[in-house]
C-alpha positions as CSV (number, residue, x, y, z in Angstrom):
1,M,0.0,0.0,0.0
2,K,1.2,3.5,-0.8
3,Q,3.4,5.2,1.7
4,A,3.4,8.9,2.4
5,V,5.6,11.2,0.6
6,V,6.4,14.8,1.3
7,L,6.7,16.7,-2.0
8,P,8.6,19.8,-2.8
9,L,6.3,22.7,-2.5
10,V,7.6,25.0,-5.2
11,I,8.2,24.1,-8.9
12,A,7.9,25.9,-12.1
13,I,4.4,26.0,-13.7
14,Q,4.1,25.7,-17.5
15,L,0.9,26.7,-19.3
16,V,-1.4,23.8,-20.3
17,S,-1.4,23.5,-24.1
18,V,-5.0,22.6,-24.2
19,D,-8.2,24.5,-24.2
20,V,-9.4,24.4,-20.6
21,N,-10.7,27.9,-20.2
22,A,-14.0,28.0,-22.1
23,Q,-17.0,29.2,-20.1
24,D,-20.6,28.9,-20.9
25,S,-22.3,31.8,-22.8
26,T,-24.3,32.9,-19.9
27,G,-21.2,33.7,-17.8
28,K,-22.6,31.6,-14.9
29,Y,-20.6,28.8,-13.3
30,S,-21.8,25.2,-13.5
31,L,-21.7,22.7,-10.5
32,G,-22.4,19.0,-10.8
33,L,-21.9,17.2,-7.6
34,I,-24.5,14.8,-6.3
35,F,-24.0,14.3,-2.6
36,Q,-24.1,10.7,-1.1
37,S,-26.7,9.7,1.4
38,T,-25.1,10.0,4.9
39,D,-25.4,6.1,5.5
40,L,-23.8,5.3,2.2
41,Y,-21.0,7.8,2.6
42,L,-20.2,6.5,6.1
43,S,-20.1,3.0,4.7
44,F,-17.0,3.8,2.6
45,K,-13.6,2.8,3.9
46,S,-11.9,5.5,5.9
47,F,-8.3,6.4,6.3
48,S,-6.4,8.2,8.9
49,P,-3.4,10.3,7.6
50,P,0.2,9.1,7.6
51,F,0.8,11.6,10.4
52,N,-1.0,14.5,11.8
53,K,1.3,16.0,14.6
54,A,4.6,17.2,13.3
55,V,3.4,19.2,10.3
56,P,4.7,22.6,9.0
57,V,2.7,25.7,9.5
58,K,1.8,25.8,5.9
59,T,1.8,23.5,2.9
60,D,1.1,24.2,-0.7
61,L,0.9,21.5,-3.4
62,S,-0.4,23.7,-6.0
63,G,2.8,23.8,-8.0
64,Y,2.2,20.2,-9.1
65,F,-1.4,20.9,-10.4
66,P,-2.2,21.8,-13.9
67,R,-3.3,25.3,-14.8
68,V,-6.8,26.0,-13.5
69,G,-9.3,25.1,-16.2
70,S,-13.1,25.7,-16.7
71,Q,-15.7,23.1,-16.9
72,G,-17.8,25.5,-18.9
73,G,-21.6,24.8,-19.0
74,Q,-21.3,21.2,-18.3
75,A,-22.2,19.6,-14.9
76,S,-18.7,17.8,-14.7
77,C,-17.2,19.3,-11.7
78,V,-16.6,15.8,-10.2
79,A,-14.6,14.8,-13.2
80,W,-12.6,17.9,-13.2
81,A,-11.7,17.6,-9.5
82,V,-10.8,13.9,-9.8
83,A,-9.3,13.5,-13.3
84,Y,-8.0,16.8,-14.3
85,A,-6.8,18.1,-10.9
86,M,-6.1,15.3,-8.6
87,K,-4.9,12.6,-11.1
88,S,-2.8,15.1,-13.1
89,Y,-1.2,16.1,-9.7
90,Q,-0.3,12.6,-8.9
91,E,1.2,11.8,-12.1
92,K,3.3,14.9,-12.5
93,A,4.6,14.7,-8.8
94,E,5.5,10.9,-9.2
95,R,6.9,11.0,-12.9
96,D,8.6,14.3,-12.5
97,W,6.9,15.6,-15.6
98,K,8.3,19.1,-16.4
99,R,5.5,20.5,-18.6
100,N,1.7,20.4,-18.5
101,T,0.5,19.3,-21.9
102,G,-2.3,17.3,-23.4
103,R,-0.2,14.2,-22.7
104,T,0.5,14.9,-19.1
105,V,-2.9,16.1,-17.9
106,F,-6.0,13.9,-17.7
107,S,-9.4,14.2,-19.3
108,P,-12.6,15.1,-17.3
109,A,-14.6,13.8,-20.4
110,Y,-13.2,10.2,-19.9
111,V,-14.7,10.2,-16.5
112,Y,-17.8,12.4,-16.8
113,N,-19.0,10.7,-20.0
114,Q,-19.0,7.3,-18.3
115,I,-20.6,8.2,-14.9
116,K,-23.2,10.8,-15.7
117,P,-26.8,9.7,-15.4
118,E,-28.0,11.0,-18.7
119,G,-27.6,14.5,-20.0
120,C,-24.7,16.9,-19.9
121,D,-26.4,19.1,-17.3
122,E,-26.7,16.2,-14.8
123,G,-24.3,15.8,-11.8
124,S,-22.5,12.8,-10.6
125,Y,-21.0,11.2,-7.4
126,I,-17.4,11.5,-6.4
127,S,-17.4,7.9,-5.4
128,D,-18.4,6.9,-8.9
129,A,-15.5,8.8,-10.3
130,L,-13.0,7.2,-7.9
131,K,-14.4,3.7,-8.5
132,L,-13.8,4.3,-12.4
133,L,-10.3,5.4,-11.8
134,K,-9.6,2.3,-9.7
135,K,-11.2,-0.1,-12.3
136,Q,-10.2,1.6,-15.5
137,G,-7.7,4.3,-14.9
138,V,-8.2,7.6,-16.9
139,A,-7.3,8.8,-20.4
140,T,-5.0,11.8,-21.1
141,W,-6.5,15.0,-22.5
142,A,-4.7,14.3,-25.8
143,S,-6.3,11.0,-26.3
144,F,-9.8,11.9,-25.1
145,P,-10.3,15.7,-25.3
146,Y,-12.9,17.5,-23.2
147,S,-15.7,19.7,-24.7
148,D,-18.4,21.2,-22.5
149,K,-20.7,21.0,-25.6
150,A,-20.9,17.2,-25.8
151,C,-20.7,14.4,-23.3
152,D,-22.1,11.3,-25.2
153,R,-18.9,10.0,-26.8
154,K,-17.5,6.9,-25.0
155,P,-13.8,5.8,-25.1
156,S,-12.6,3.3,-27.6
157,A,-11.0,0.0,-26.7
158,N,-7.5,1.5,-27.5
159,V,-8.2,4.6,-25.3
160,R,-9.3,2.3,-22.4
161,D,-6.2,0.2,-22.8
162,A,-4.0,3.2,-22.6
163,A,-6.0,4.5,-19.6
164,K,-5.0,1.5,-17.5
165,E,-1.5,2.9,-17.1
166,F,-3.1,5.5,-14.9
167,Q,-5.3,3.5,-12.4
168,I,-5.3,4.4,-8.7
169,H,-4.8,1.6,-6.2
170,D,-7.3,2.7,-3.7
171,W,-9.4,5.5,-2.2
172,G,-11.4,6.3,0.9
173,R,-13.1,8.9,2.9
174,V,-11.4,11.2,5.4
175,E,-12.8,13.2,8.3
176,F,-13.8,16.4,6.5
177,D,-14.1,18.6,9.5
178,D,-11.0,17.4,11.3
179,L,-8.1,19.9,10.5
180,N,-5.4,17.7,12.0
181,D,-6.3,15.0,9.6
182,I,-6.7,17.3,6.6
183,K,-3.2,19.0,7.3
184,G,-1.7,15.4,7.9
185,F,-2.6,14.3,4.4
186,L,-1.6,17.6,2.7
187,A,1.7,17.7,4.4
188,A,2.4,14.0,3.4
189,G,1.7,15.0,-0.2
190,Y,-1.9,13.8,-0.6
191,P,-4.5,16.4,-1.8
192,I,-8.1,15.8,-0.7
193,T,-11.1,15.8,-3.2
194,V,-14.1,17.4,-1.4
195,G,-17.7,17.9,-2.1
196,A,-18.9,21.3,-0.9
197,T,-22.3,23.1,-0.4
198,I,-22.2,26.3,-2.5
199,Y,-24.0,29.5,-1.8
200,K,-24.5,32.5,-4.1
201,N,-21.6,34.5,-2.7
202,F,-19.2,31.7,-3.5
203,M,-20.2,31.8,-7.1
204,R,-19.3,35.6,-7.1
205,W,-16.1,35.3,-5.3
206,N,-13.4,37.2,-6.9
207,S,-10.7,37.8,-4.4
208,S,-7.5,36.4,-2.6
209,A,-9.2,37.2,0.7
210,I,-10.4,34.3,2.9
211,Y,-14.0,32.9,2.3
212,K,-15.5,32.9,5.8
213,A,-19.2,32.7,5.4
214,Q,-22.0,31.3,3.1
215,E,-24.4,34.0,2.1
216,G,-27.3,34.3,-0.2
217,R,-29.3,31.5,-1.8
218,R,-28.0,27.9,-1.5
219,V,-27.1,26.9,-5.1
220,G,-25.9,23.2,-4.9
221,G,-23.1,20.8,-4.5
222,H,-19.7,21.2,-6.1
223,A,-16.5,19.1,-6.2
224,M,-13.0,20.7,-5.8
225,V,-9.6,19.7,-4.4
226,I,-7.8,20.9,-1.3
227,V,-4.2,21.7,-2.3
228,G,-2.9,23.3,0.7
229,Y,-3.3,25.0,4.1
230,D,-1.8,28.0,6.0
231,D,-1.9,28.1,9.8
232,E,-1.0,32.0,9.7
233,R,-4.1,32.7,7.5
234,K,-6.1,30.0,9.3
235,A,-7.4,28.8,5.9
236,L,-7.3,25.9,3.4
237,R,-6.5,26.5,-0.2
238,L,-8.7,24.8,-3.0
239,I,-8.4,24.5,-6.7
240,N,-11.7,25.0,-8.6
241,S,-12.8,24.4,-12.2
242,W,-14.3,27.7,-13.0
243,G,-11.4,29.3,-14.9
244,R,-8.7,31.8,-13.8
245,K,-11.0,34.8,-13.7
246,W,-12.9,33.3,-10.7
247,G,-11.6,33.6,-7.2
248,D,-7.8,34.0,-6.7
249,S,-6.8,33.0,-10.3
250,G,-9.0,30.0,-10.0
251,F,-8.1,29.0,-6.4
252,V,-9.9,30.0,-3.1
253,W,-8.9,30.3,0.5
254,V,-11.6,28.9,3.0
255,S,-11.3,29.6,6.7
256,Y,-10.6,26.9,9.2
257,D,-13.7,28.0,11.1
258,L,-16.0,27.4,8.2
259,V,-14.5,24.0,7.4
260,Q,-14.8,22.9,11.1
261,S,-18.5,24.1,11.2
262,G,-19.4,21.2,8.9
263,K,-21.4,23.6,6.7
264,F,-19.1,24.0,3.7
265,I,-17.5,20.6,3.1
266,K,-19.7,17.6,3.2
267,E,-17.6,14.9,1.8
268,A,-13.9,14.3,1.5
269,Y,-11.8,11.6,-0.1
270,V,-8.1,10.8,-0.5
271,T,-6.6,8.5,-3.2
272,I,-3.6,6.1,-3.2
273,D,-1.9,5.9,-6.5
274,E,-0.7,2.7,-8.2
275,Q,2.9,3.9,-8.7
276,A,5.4,3.7,-5.8
277,P,6.0,7.2,-4.3
278,K,9.2,9.0,-3.8
279,P,10.8,8.8,-0.4
280,P,10.2,11.6,2.0
281,K,12.7,14.4,1.6
282,K,12.3,16.4,4.9
283,E,13.9,14.9,7.9
284,E,11.6,17.0,10.3
285,F,8.6,14.7,9.2
286,P,8.4,11.4,10.9
287,A,8.6,8.4,8.4
288,P,5.2,6.6,8.0
289,P,4.8,3.2,9.6
290,A,5.8,0.1,7.9
291,S,2.3,-0.6,6.9
292,G,2.4,2.4,4.7
293,G,0.8,5.0,7.1
294,W,-2.7,4.3,6.0
295,T,-4.9,3.0,8.9
296,P,-8.3,2.0,8.1
297,I,-10.8,3.4,10.6
298,N,-13.5,0.9,9.8
């Protein structure tokens, strides 16, 4: 089972050479997360972090993520979080890819087109996306391009065969309102895919300030990925899929207090990749246990 790895926190970021910034013509942002029932969510295997005590005051994994893209008018946020953001992060960090190109970032279309209920305006479950990555893997953007105007195309046998190289080994839920657990995973190099309840003021957020309160009308569920934290700011950093004109160049800081309230994040998941990780590089972090550091809670 995969062991924890502490990744370098600053690398050069290249622009993605694929079109990931189209927005729908109305200028509104799409969502697309369907929340699990509480009973089903709690039935998923749960993991504790590799460590949650000796962590730095801040961690930022965003340097390993691709350039922020936009899901456009399609309800595909789950696929953007799991395939484009999280999986692209894993492979770039582990393979030491130097550039983000269509061959080194992963296709939301490969996931969304297979897990959506029916139309392109219908949402999906994070767990379904993770199950797909464990069973099939995921295709690169170059081999299965994304368009928010179509979602019916299914991957060919050749595309699915190539996707197997990028399977995940396992996945499970984490305690979404426990900051020690969240910071423990992030400090060890594991971003966290989350399902959040979105209110109107979040849709309009256009600032590097910290998002502290949900205001206005409740809009729906949305999937994003936690990429870092900062104890000085008392906030988590998340990557979104609404393009670089939203939020803080496509990212957002969310206050610890709001996270701990349980009102914003409703689901949280961590993934273990197939490929063996790099060894820890910072001596101040304790080495994970021989079991790999992953302790099932249930």
